[in-house]
Structure formats: structure tokens, C-alpha cells
C-alpha positions as CSV (number, residue, x, y, z in Angstrom):
1,X,12.6,14.2,-2.8
2,X,9.5,15.8,-4.2
3,X,7.4,12.7,-3.2
4,X,8.8,12.8,0.3
5,X,8.0,16.5,0.6
6,X,4.5,16.3,-0.8
7,X,3.3,12.9,0.3
8,X,5.5,11.0,2.8
9,X,6.1,13.8,5.3
10,X,2.4,14.8,5.3
11,X,1.3,11.2,5.7
12,X,3.6,10.7,8.7
13,X,2.6,14.0,10.2
14,X,-1.1,13.0,9.9
15,X,-0.5,9.5,11.3
16,X,1.3,11.1,14.3
17,X,-1.6,13.5,14.9
18,X,-4.2,10.7,14.7
19,X,-2.4,8.4,17.1
20,X,-1.4,10.9,19.8
21,X,-3.1,10.8,23.1
22,X,-5.9,13.3,23.6
23,X,-6.6,14.7,27.0
24,X,-4.7,11.9,28.7
25,X,-6.9,9.2,27.0
26,X,-5.7,6.3,25.1
27,X,-4.7,6.9,21.5
28,X,-7.6,8.1,19.5
29,X,-7.4,6.1,16.4
30,X,-5.7,3.0,14.9
31,X,-3.7,4.0,11.9
32,X,-2.2,2.0,9.2
33,X,0.3,3.5,6.7
34,X,2.4,2.1,3.9
35,X,5.1,3.2,1.4
36,X,4.4,1.7,-2.0
37,X,7.5,0.7,-3.9
38,X,6.4,-2.2,-6.2
39,X,7.2,-1.5,-9.8
40,X,4.9,-2.6,-12.6
41,X,5.9,-4.1,-16.0
42,X,3.1,-1.9,-17.4
43,X,4.9,1.3,-16.2
44,X,5.9,3.3,-19.3
45,X,8.6,5.2,-17.4
46,X,12.3,4.2,-17.1
47,X,13.0,2.0,-14.0
48,X,15.2,4.7,-12.4
49,X,12.1,6.9,-11.9
50,X,10.8,4.4,-9.3
51,X,7.2,4.3,-8.3
52,X,5.2,7.4,-8.5
53,X,2.3,8.6,-6.3
54,X,-0.9,6.7,-7.1
55,X,0.7,3.8,-9.0
56,X,-0.6,1.3,-6.4
57,X,-4.1,1.7,-8.0
58,X,-3.4,-0.7,-10.8
59,X,-2.6,-3.4,-8.2
60,X,-5.7,-2.4,-6.1
61,X,-8.0,-2.9,-9.0
62,X,-6.2,-6.0,-10.3
63,X,-4.7,-4.8,-13.6
64,X,-1.9,-7.4,-13.4
65,X,-4.6,-10.0,-13.2
66,X,-5.9,-8.9,-16.6
67,X,-2.7,-10.1,-18.5
68,X,-3.6,-8.4,-21.8
69,X,-3.2,-5.0,-20.1
70,X,0.5,-5.7,-19.5
71,X,3.2,-5.1,-22.1
72,X,6.0,-7.2,-20.8
73,X,5.3,-10.8,-19.8
74,X,8.3,-11.5,-17.5
75,X,6.8,-10.2,-14.3
76,X,3.2,-11.0,-14.8
77,X,2.9,-14.0,-12.4
78,X,4.7,-12.1,-9.5
79,X,2.6,-9.0,-10.2
80,X,-0.6,-11.0,-10.2
81,X,0.2,-12.6,-6.9
82,X,1.1,-9.2,-5.4
83,X,-2.1,-7.6,-6.8
84,X,-4.2,-10.4,-5.1
85,X,-2.5,-9.6,-1.8
86,X,-3.1,-5.8,-2.2
87,X,-6.7,-6.5,-3.0
88,X,-7.1,-8.6,0.1
89,X,-5.4,-6.0,2.3
90,X,-7.6,-3.2,1.0
91,X,-10.8,-5.2,1.1
92,X,-10.0,-6.3,4.7
93,X,-9.3,-2.8,5.7
94,X,-12.5,-1.5,4.1
95,X,-14.7,-4.2,5.8
96,X,-13.0,-4.6,9.2
97,X,-10.7,-1.6,9.7
98,X,-7.7,-3.8,9.9
99,X,-5.6,-4.7,6.8
100,X,-4.8,-8.4,6.7
101,X,-4.6,-11.4,4.4
102,X,-7.1,-14.2,4.6
103,X,-4.6,-16.8,5.8
104,X,-1.8,-14.5,6.9
105,X,1.3,-15.8,8.5
106,X,3.2,-13.8,11.1
107,X,5.4,-12.0,8.6
108,X,2.4,-10.8,6.6
109,X,0.7,-9.0,9.5
110,X,0.3,-5.3,8.8
111,X,1.1,-3.6,12.1
112,X,-0.7,-0.4,13.3
113,X,1.4,2.8,13.1
114,X,2.9,3.6,16.5
115,X,4.8,6.7,15.8
């Protein structure tokens, strides 16, 4: 509930504001949002705590790719694959303004936020 109050609600409010029509014109910005829920085997907290704010950063910077940083070895391959996708999405967004995978299929398309 704290995460919803401090992060999710504000993110949705901002996305709504950025995508609303201004003075009868088309929407002013293309907005992409996400809710990160991927747990990490390197997470020191009990699994019931879920994923905390900012925990996507280890996937963005490829921590699962550097296997020696992980403490449990059971999820490493899955986490490495996921981290590579996160890196592609973020890199694509930084360079083109649209998050997408290199060879994305229809189910991996990141749709723009539409309220």
C-alpha cells in the first residue's frame, strides 16, 4: 500500500497529465509506464516483501549477467535473460523514445500509455 501511495498513484497521475489533450490538440506526449514485479535471487529480503521501489536497477545494469554477484544459482539463467530484455528496452527508449526489443514479436511490444 505504501508503494501504491508514494509511487504508483503519482506515476499514473503524471502519465494522465502528460497524455491529455492540450487546447484541443492531439495528445502532447507519448508516455510509457511499467510496474516492475520481477524478483531477484540476490534480493536479501523474504519473498513475501515483493519487489521494492528501485529494484529494477540491478536488471537495468546487468547484475544477473555477472553471475558471481548472485547468491542463489537456481534463477540465474531466467534472470540473465530477463536482464538482457530490460537492457534492450531501456536502451531502445533512450535512443529512439520507444521501448522495444531488437527482434520483438507482437507479444513483446510495449504499448504507449493511453489513460
